N, C-alpha and C positions, 0 to 999 in steps of 0.2 A: 906437655904444655897445656895450660888452660886457656879458655877463651878470654878470661879476664886479663891474663898476662899479655895476650896478644893485643888486646885493646889498649892497655897501658903503653905498650911499646909503639904501636902505630901512631897514637895520638901524640906521644912525647916526641917521636922522630919528626913529626910534622911541625912541631912548634919551635924546635931548636935550630941554631945556626950550624951546629956540627952533629948531624944525625948519625955519623959513623962512630961517634964517641958514646952514644947511648947504649947502655947495657941493662938488661932487666933480668932479675933473678926471682925465683919463687921458692918459698919455704913454708913451714908451718909453725905456729906458736899458739898454744892453748886452744886447739881445735879450730883455728881460723887460718886461712892462707895469708901469708905475708908476702907482698910483692915489693921488692926494692928496685927503684928506678935510679940508676946511676947516670949522671950527665956531666958534661964538662963544667968546670967551675964557672966559666964565663956565661954559661946558659942557665944557671940556677935561677936567676932573676926572671927569665922568660917562663920557666916552668912553674915557679911559685906565683908570679903575677902580683898585681897590686892588691895589698891586704890579703894575699893568699887565695884570691878568687880563682885563678887558673888551676892551682893545685886542688882546690875544692871541686871544681868542675871535673877534673880528671878522676878524682876519687869517686865522684858520683857516677860517672860513666862506667868505671870499672866495677863499682859496687852493684849497679843495676845488672850488668852483664853476669856477674858472679851469682847474684840472686836468682836470675833466670835459670841457672844451672844448679840451683840448690846449694850454693856455697856461700861462705862468709869470707870476706877478704879485707885486709888492711893494706894501704899503699903508703910507702915511705919514700921520700925523695932524698937522694944523697949526691954529693959531688963526686968527682973521680977519685978522691982520697977517702971516701966513706963518711965524710962529715955531713951532718944534717943541715 
C-alpha cells in the first residue's frame, strides 16, 4: 500500500456517512498509479462536492502525497456498483 492510497482512504472515510462502505484499490495504468475510491451510492454527492470541489481537493492531497514519494497518481471515484 502506498501513502497516497492511505491518504485517499482516510480523507474519504472522514467525509462520508457510511465509512464502513468505503473501499480503496490501487492499480497501475500507463506508468501512473490509479487509485479507485468506492463509496456508497448515497455518499457520492458528499465525495464529489459542489461543482466537484471536494473531489478536486482530495485529488490534490493525494497527488501531493504521491509526488513527495516520486510517484504519479490518478484518483477515480466510483459508487458501490463501479459507476463513475
